[in-house]
C-alpha positions as CSV (number, residue, x, y, z in Angstrom):
1,M,62.7,-56.9,60.2
2,V,64.1,-53.4,59.9
3,A,67.8,-52.6,60.0
4,Y,69.2,-49.1,60.7
5,P,72.9,-49.2,59.7
6,C,74.9,-46.2,60.8
7,T,78.0,-46.8,58.7
8,E,78.8,-48.3,55.4
9,A,80.5,-51.2,57.3
10,E,77.2,-51.9,58.9
11,V,75.4,-51.9,55.5
12,V,78.0,-54.5,54.4
13,A,77.4,-56.6,57.5
14,V,73.6,-56.6,57.1
15,M,74.0,-57.4,53.4
16,E,76.3,-60.4,54.2
17,W,73.8,-61.6,56.9
18,C,70.9,-61.5,54.4
19,D,73.0,-63.2,51.7
20,S,74.1,-66.0,54.0
21,G,70.5,-66.7,55.0
22,N,68.8,-66.1,51.6
23,I,66.8,-63.3,53.2
24,V,65.3,-60.5,51.0
25,A,67.0,-57.1,51.4
26,I,65.2,-54.0,50.4
27,P,66.9,-50.6,50.5
28,F,64.7,-47.9,52.1
29,G,65.3,-44.2,51.8
30,G,62.4,-41.8,52.4
31,G,59.7,-44.3,51.5
32,S,58.1,-41.9,49.1
33,S,57.8,-44.3,46.2
34,V,54.5,-44.1,44.3
35,V,55.1,-47.3,42.4
36,A,55.4,-49.9,45.2
37,G,59.2,-49.8,45.0
38,V,60.0,-50.5,48.6
39,E,57.4,-53.0,49.7
40,P,58.2,-56.7,50.5
41,P,57.6,-59.0,47.5
42,G,55.2,-61.3,49.4
43,G,55.6,-65.0,50.0
44,D,57.2,-66.8,52.9
45,R,60.8,-65.6,52.4
46,P,61.9,-63.4,55.4
47,C,62.6,-59.8,54.6
48,V,64.8,-57.0,55.9
49,S,64.0,-53.4,55.1
50,I,67.4,-51.6,55.3
51,D,66.6,-48.0,56.4
52,L,69.5,-45.7,55.4
53,R,68.4,-42.6,57.4
54,E,71.6,-42.6,59.5
55,L,73.8,-42.3,56.4
56,N,72.9,-38.6,56.0
57,Q,76.1,-36.5,55.8
58,V,77.8,-34.4,53.3
59,L,81.3,-35.9,53.8
60,E,83.4,-33.6,51.6
61,V,83.0,-30.5,49.5
62,D,85.4,-29.8,46.6
63,A,84.8,-26.1,45.9
64,T,87.3,-25.9,43.1
65,S,85.5,-28.6,41.0
66,R,82.1,-27.8,42.4
67,A,81.3,-31.3,43.6
68,A,80.5,-32.9,47.0
69,R,80.7,-36.4,48.4
70,I,77.4,-37.2,50.0
71,Q,75.9,-40.2,51.8
72,G,72.9,-41.8,50.1
73,G,70.4,-41.6,53.1
74,V,70.3,-37.9,53.4
75,L,66.9,-36.3,52.9
76,G,66.5,-33.3,50.6
77,P,66.2,-30.5,53.2
78,H,69.1,-31.8,55.3
79,L,71.3,-32.1,52.2
80,E,70.7,-28.4,51.3
81,D,71.2,-27.3,54.9
82,Q,74.7,-28.9,54.8
83,L,75.6,-27.3,51.5
84,R,74.3,-23.9,52.3
85,P,77.2,-22.8,54.6
86,H,79.6,-23.5,51.7
87,G,77.6,-21.3,49.4
88,F,76.4,-24.2,47.2
89,T,73.3,-26.1,46.3
90,L,72.5,-29.4,44.5
91,R,69.4,-27.6,43.1
92,H,67.4,-30.8,42.6
93,Y,63.9,-30.5,43.8
94,P,61.5,-33.4,43.0
95,Q,58.0,-32.9,44.4
96,S,58.9,-35.4,47.1
97,F,61.9,-33.3,48.1
98,E,61.1,-33.1,51.8
99,W,60.7,-36.9,52.2
100,S,63.0,-38.4,49.7
101,T,66.8,-39.1,49.7
102,L,69.8,-38.6,47.5
103,G,70.2,-42.4,47.1
104,G,66.5,-42.7,46.3
105,W,66.8,-40.0,43.6
106,I,69.7,-41.7,42.0
107,V,68.4,-45.3,41.9
108,T,65.0,-44.1,40.6
109,R,66.4,-41.5,38.2
110,S,64.2,-38.8,39.6
111,G,63.3,-35.6,37.8
112,G,63.7,-32.4,39.7
113,H,63.7,-28.6,39.6
114,Y,65.0,-28.0,36.1
115,A,62.5,-28.3,33.3
116,T,65.2,-28.2,30.6
117,N,68.9,-29.1,30.4
118,H,69.6,-30.5,33.9
119,T,66.3,-32.4,34.2
120,H,67.2,-35.7,35.8
121,I,69.4,-36.6,38.8
122,D,71.6,-38.3,36.2
123,D,73.0,-34.9,35.1
124,F,74.4,-34.3,38.6
125,V,76.1,-37.6,39.3
126,E,79.9,-37.5,39.1
127,S,80.6,-41.0,40.6
128,T,78.8,-43.6,42.7
129,R,79.6,-46.1,45.4
130,M,77.3,-49.2,45.8
131,V,77.4,-52.1,48.2
132,T,76.4,-55.4,46.6
133,P,76.4,-59.0,47.9
134,K,79.6,-59.6,45.9
135,G,81.4,-56.5,47.3
136,I,81.6,-52.8,46.8
137,M,81.4,-51.2,43.3
138,E,82.8,-47.7,43.1
139,S,83.3,-45.7,39.9
140,R,86.2,-43.3,39.3
141,R,85.4,-39.6,39.9
142,L,85.6,-37.9,36.5
143,P,83.8,-35.0,34.7
144,G,83.3,-37.4,31.7
145,S,84.7,-40.5,30.2
146,G,84.6,-42.5,27.0
147,A,85.9,-45.7,28.6
148,G,83.2,-48.2,27.7
149,P,79.7,-48.3,29.1
150,S,79.5,-46.1,32.2
151,P,79.3,-48.0,35.5
152,D,77.2,-45.2,36.9
153,R,74.6,-45.9,34.3
154,L,74.2,-49.3,35.9
155,V,73.5,-47.8,39.2
156,L,71.2,-45.0,38.0
157,G,67.7,-46.4,37.8
158,S,68.7,-49.7,39.4
159,E,65.9,-49.4,42.1
160,G,67.6,-51.4,44.7
161,A,67.8,-54.5,42.6
162,L,71.6,-54.5,42.2
163,G,72.9,-53.0,45.4
164,I,72.6,-50.3,48.0
165,L,74.0,-46.9,47.1
166,T,75.9,-45.6,50.2
167,E,77.5,-42.4,48.8
168,A,78.0,-40.5,45.6
169,W,80.1,-37.5,44.3
170,M,77.5,-35.0,43.1
171,R,78.0,-31.9,40.9
172,I,76.9,-28.9,42.9
173,Q,76.5,-25.2,42.0
174,A,76.7,-21.8,43.5
175,R,73.3,-20.6,44.9
176,P,71.3,-18.5,42.4
177,V,71.2,-14.7,42.7
178,F,69.8,-13.5,39.5
179,R,66.2,-14.5,38.6
180,A,63.6,-13.8,36.0
181,S,60.0,-15.1,35.6
182,A,57.0,-14.7,33.3
183,G,53.6,-16.4,32.8
184,L,52.1,-16.3,29.4
185,T,48.5,-17.3,28.5
186,F,47.3,-18.9,25.3
187,D,43.9,-19.3,23.7
188,S,44.6,-23.1,23.3
189,W,46.6,-26.0,24.6
190,Q,48.0,-26.5,21.1
191,A,49.3,-22.9,20.9
192,G,50.9,-23.4,24.3
193,Y,52.8,-26.5,23.5
194,E,54.0,-25.0,20.2
195,A,55.4,-22.1,22.2
196,A,57.1,-24.5,24.6
197,R,58.7,-26.3,21.6
198,Q,59.9,-23.0,20.1
199,V,61.5,-21.9,23.4
200,V,63.3,-25.2,24.2
201,Q,64.6,-25.6,20.7
202,A,66.2,-22.2,20.9
203,K,68.4,-23.7,23.6
204,L,68.0,-20.8,26.0
205,W,67.7,-23.4,28.8
206,P,65.2,-21.8,31.2
207,A,65.2,-23.4,34.6
208,N,61.5,-23.6,34.5
209,L,59.4,-24.1,31.3
210,R,56.2,-25.7,32.4
211,L,53.0,-25.7,30.4
212,L,49.6,-26.1,32.0
213,D,46.5,-27.1,30.0
214,P,43.4,-25.0,30.5
215,T,41.9,-27.4,33.1
216,E,45.2,-27.5,35.1
217,A,45.6,-23.7,34.8
218,G,42.1,-23.2,36.1
219,S,42.3,-25.5,39.0
220,A,46.0,-24.9,40.1
221,A,46.9,-21.4,38.9
222,G,43.6,-19.5,39.4
223,L,42.9,-18.8,35.7
224,K,39.4,-19.0,34.1
225,G,39.8,-22.5,32.8
226,D,39.8,-21.6,29.1
227,E,43.5,-20.6,28.7
228,A,46.7,-22.5,28.8
229,L,49.5,-21.1,30.9
230,L,53.3,-21.3,30.0
231,I,55.5,-20.6,33.0
232,I,59.1,-19.5,32.1
233,G,61.8,-19.0,34.7
234,F,65.5,-18.3,34.6
235,E,68.1,-18.2,37.3
236,S,71.9,-17.8,37.6
237,A,74.5,-17.3,40.3
238,E,76.7,-15.2,38.0
239,L,74.8,-13.5,35.2
240,P,71.8,-11.2,34.9
241,Q,68.8,-13.0,33.4
242,D,67.0,-10.1,31.6
243,W,68.3,-11.0,28.1
244,P,67.3,-14.7,28.3
245,I,63.8,-14.1,29.7
246,R,63.1,-11.5,27.0
247,Q,64.2,-13.8,24.2
248,A,62.1,-16.6,25.6
249,V,59.1,-14.4,26.0
250,R,59.6,-13.0,22.4
251,R,59.5,-16.5,21.0
252,A,56.5,-17.5,23.1
253,R,54.6,-14.3,22.0
254,E,55.3,-15.2,18.4
255,A,53.5,-18.5,19.0
256,G,50.4,-16.6,20.4
257,G,51.3,-16.0,24.0
258,R,50.2,-13.0,26.0
259,V,51.9,-11.3,28.9
260,E,52.2,-7.6,29.8
261,D,55.8,-6.2,29.9
262,E,55.3,-5.2,33.5
263,A,54.4,-8.7,34.5
264,I,57.8,-10.0,33.4
265,R,59.7,-10.1,36.7
266,I,63.5,-9.7,36.7
267,S,65.7,-9.5,39.8
268,D,69.3,-8.8,40.5
269,G,69.0,-10.6,43.8
270,S,67.2,-8.0,45.8
271,D,63.7,-9.5,45.1
272,E,63.3,-13.0,46.5
273,E,59.7,-13.2,45.4
274,V,60.3,-13.5,41.7
275,G,58.2,-16.4,40.4
276,R,55.9,-16.3,43.4
277,Q,53.3,-13.8,42.3
278,G,50.2,-14.0,40.2
279,A,49.2,-17.1,38.3
280,V,52.8,-18.4,38.5
281,G,52.9,-18.1,42.2
282,A,49.5,-19.6,42.6
283,W,50.6,-22.6,40.6
284,R,53.8,-22.9,42.6
285,N,51.9,-23.0,45.9
286,S,49.4,-25.5,44.5
287,F,52.3,-27.7,43.3
288,V,53.9,-27.7,46.7
289,R,50.7,-28.6,48.5
290,A,49.4,-31.2,46.0
291,P,50.8,-34.3,47.7
292,Y,49.2,-33.3,51.0
293,Q,45.8,-32.7,49.4
294,R,45.6,-36.4,48.6
295,N,44.7,-37.2,52.2
296,L,41.7,-34.9,51.9
297,T,40.5,-36.0,48.5
298,A,40.9,-39.7,49.3
299,G,39.1,-39.2,52.5
300,M,36.2,-37.7,50.6
301,G,36.0,-40.8,48.4
302,V,37.7,-39.4,45.3
303,V,39.7,-42.0,43.2
304,G,42.6,-40.3,41.5
305,D,46.2,-40.4,40.6
306,T,48.8,-39.1,38.1
307,F,50.9,-40.7,35.4
308,E,53.8,-39.2,33.5
309,T,55.7,-40.1,30.4
310,S,57.6,-38.6,27.5
311,I,57.2,-38.6,23.7
312,T,58.8,-36.9,20.7
313,W,57.4,-33.7,19.3
314,D,56.3,-35.3,16.0
315,R,54.2,-37.9,17.8
316,W,53.0,-35.7,20.6
317,P,49.7,-34.3,19.2
318,S,48.3,-37.8,18.3
319,F,49.7,-39.2,21.5
320,D,47.9,-36.6,23.6
321,A,44.6,-37.1,21.7
322,N,44.7,-40.9,22.1
323,V,45.7,-40.8,25.8
324,R,42.9,-38.3,26.6
325,A,40.4,-40.3,24.7
326,A,41.4,-43.5,26.5
327,M,41.3,-41.9,29.9
328,T,38.1,-40.0,29.4
329,G,36.4,-43.3,28.4
330,A,37.9,-45.1,31.4
331,L,36.7,-42.4,33.8
332,Q,33.2,-42.6,32.3
333,R,33.2,-46.3,32.5
334,V,34.6,-46.7,36.0
335,C,33.4,-43.5,37.8
336,G,30.6,-42.2,35.6
337,G,32.8,-39.3,34.6
338,G,35.6,-37.3,36.1
339,T,38.4,-34.8,35.4
340,L,41.6,-35.1,33.4
341,S,44.3,-32.5,33.0
342,C,47.9,-32.3,31.8
343,R,51.0,-30.3,32.2
344,F,54.6,-30.4,31.0
345,T,57.0,-31.1,33.9
346,H,60.1,-31.2,31.6
347,V,60.7,-30.2,28.1
348,Y,63.4,-31.5,25.8
349,T,64.5,-30.3,22.4
350,D,63.1,-33.5,20.9
351,G,59.9,-33.8,22.9
352,P,57.9,-33.0,26.1
353,A,57.4,-35.0,29.3
354,P,53.6,-34.7,29.9
355,Y,52.2,-35.3,33.3
356,Y,48.5,-36.3,33.5
357,S,46.2,-36.1,36.5
358,F,42.8,-37.8,36.7
359,S,40.1,-38.1,39.4
360,G,36.5,-39.4,39.7
361,M,34.1,-40.3,42.5
362,G,34.7,-43.7,44.0
363,R,32.2,-46.2,45.4
364,Q,32.7,-47.0,49.1
365,G,34.7,-50.3,49.4
366,A,35.6,-50.4,45.7
367,E,38.2,-47.6,45.6
368,I,41.2,-49.9,45.1
369,E,39.6,-51.9,42.3
370,M,38.5,-48.7,40.6
371,W,42.0,-47.2,40.9
372,T,43.5,-50.4,39.5
373,E,41.2,-50.3,36.4
374,L,42.0,-46.6,35.8
375,K,45.8,-47.1,36.3
376,K,45.7,-50.0,33.7
377,A,43.8,-47.9,31.2
378,A,46.4,-45.1,31.5
379,S,49.4,-47.4,31.3
380,D,48.0,-49.3,28.3
381,A,47.4,-46.1,26.5
382,V,50.9,-44.8,27.2
383,I,52.6,-47.9,25.9
384,A,50.3,-48.5,23.0
385,N,51.0,-44.9,21.7
386,G,54.8,-45.2,22.0
387,G,55.5,-43.4,25.3
388,T,57.6,-44.6,28.2
389,I,55.8,-46.1,31.2
390,T,57.6,-43.7,33.5
391,H,59.6,-40.5,33.0
392,H,60.6,-40.0,36.6
393,H,58.4,-42.1,38.9
394,A,60.4,-45.3,38.4
395,V,59.2,-48.8,37.6
396,G,58.7,-50.5,41.0
397,R,56.1,-53.2,41.2
398,D,53.2,-51.2,39.8
399,H,54.8,-50.6,36.4
400,M,56.4,-54.0,35.8
401,P,53.7,-55.3,33.3
402,W,54.3,-52.4,31.0
403,Y,58.0,-52.2,31.6
404,R,58.2,-55.7,30.2
405,Q,56.6,-54.4,27.0
406,Q,58.9,-51.4,26.7
407,R,62.3,-53.0,27.4
408,P,64.2,-54.7,24.6
409,E,64.4,-58.4,25.3
410,L,68.1,-58.7,24.8
411,F,68.6,-55.8,27.3
412,H,66.6,-57.8,29.8
413,S,68.9,-60.7,29.3
414,A,71.9,-58.4,29.8
415,L,70.4,-56.9,33.0
416,K,69.7,-60.4,34.3
417,A,73.3,-61.3,33.8
418,A,74.4,-58.2,35.7
419,K,72.1,-59.0,38.6
420,S,73.5,-62.6,38.6
421,A,77.0,-61.2,38.8
422,L,76.3,-58.7,41.6
423,D,73.4,-60.5,43.5
424,P,73.6,-64.3,42.6
425,K,71.1,-65.4,45.2
426,G,68.6,-62.7,44.1
427,I,68.1,-61.2,47.6
428,L,67.9,-57.5,46.5
429,N,64.4,-56.2,45.9
430,P,63.3,-59.4,44.0
431,G,60.8,-58.8,41.2
432,I,62.0,-55.3,40.6
433,L,63.3,-54.7,37.0
434,V,64.4,-58.3,36.6
435,D,62.0,-61.2,36.3
């Protein structure tokens, strides 16, 4: 069954009905999960998909504190449409922005627009309100607190296993006016990631700091296929961005990067096309179109996917080499060959978040089995080499075997206890996060 609650009271009513009948309840936002996070668990137990599309309003805007109270079922574009008349933006753009919701972003700890500093939705959450089978849990709205473990941290990443997020206070910001952008090329992938490290550790906090390996730069940014591309972008509502971009470019050049001075684009608000020209613009367009291209490539018989992770800088070179070796071997074994590329989606002072893409020709009728083998090879390599099974795609059902290896066992016991306290009958998204 599918339920369409229009108010929080109706969410409570559906939850109580499911709990009284021992019926599985799965929160559903935009349905854009790529890890089987919203599918029924199987078996004979009846199931209700609780679609939150009607809880889609910005309820309150606090312009003084720059925060807004927003319902969890609002899709990205509608959220921005409601903030725009107030002069504000959440400025969180996951690739699924058009078809994913605020509540989905929070409970999957999504990664968005910013490559540094404000990378995850976590950074924007001020307080949360969640309906559970045992009642409503709401945190106090605060800019920060040292009062024990944060209740919001229990909600963030909970993937519908603990409750249904109905609303949250989110930190918002003035819409950007000043922008700057540059794309630097490097003779090698290694020189490119050293430049990214130098820039992020200078703590200049560019909004965009994305590195594309030569394969990715060739296929998605229009380069020749033998150079890495580092995309640097800054933005601000209040301050010109010429000094930060020039400092970041200087450090990247010292690491071997090349860019002509006239190709560094700086705008005081009059040029809306900054970051949309040349190789940088070509990559942006490719990034926006990428999910839609999957219909075409799958229809042509291509077996492919992506996987993302994070690792500290000291382990990154060996991690990358080992993962590439494992996936190249798997593509050869499963598909007779294929392509593998990598880019950095987010960059931290202590390490990157690499995002790998792979593809190979499938055999008609065997595509699912081939994908499963390639997905296993990728996940095994990530965990064996010390990475996280997911940086921003969530755990869902697909990643559970590797999440079990990553999580501390005592933490699993503590999480089970939390689920027992909030959802004693185990009706919420069973099999997700908690065994």
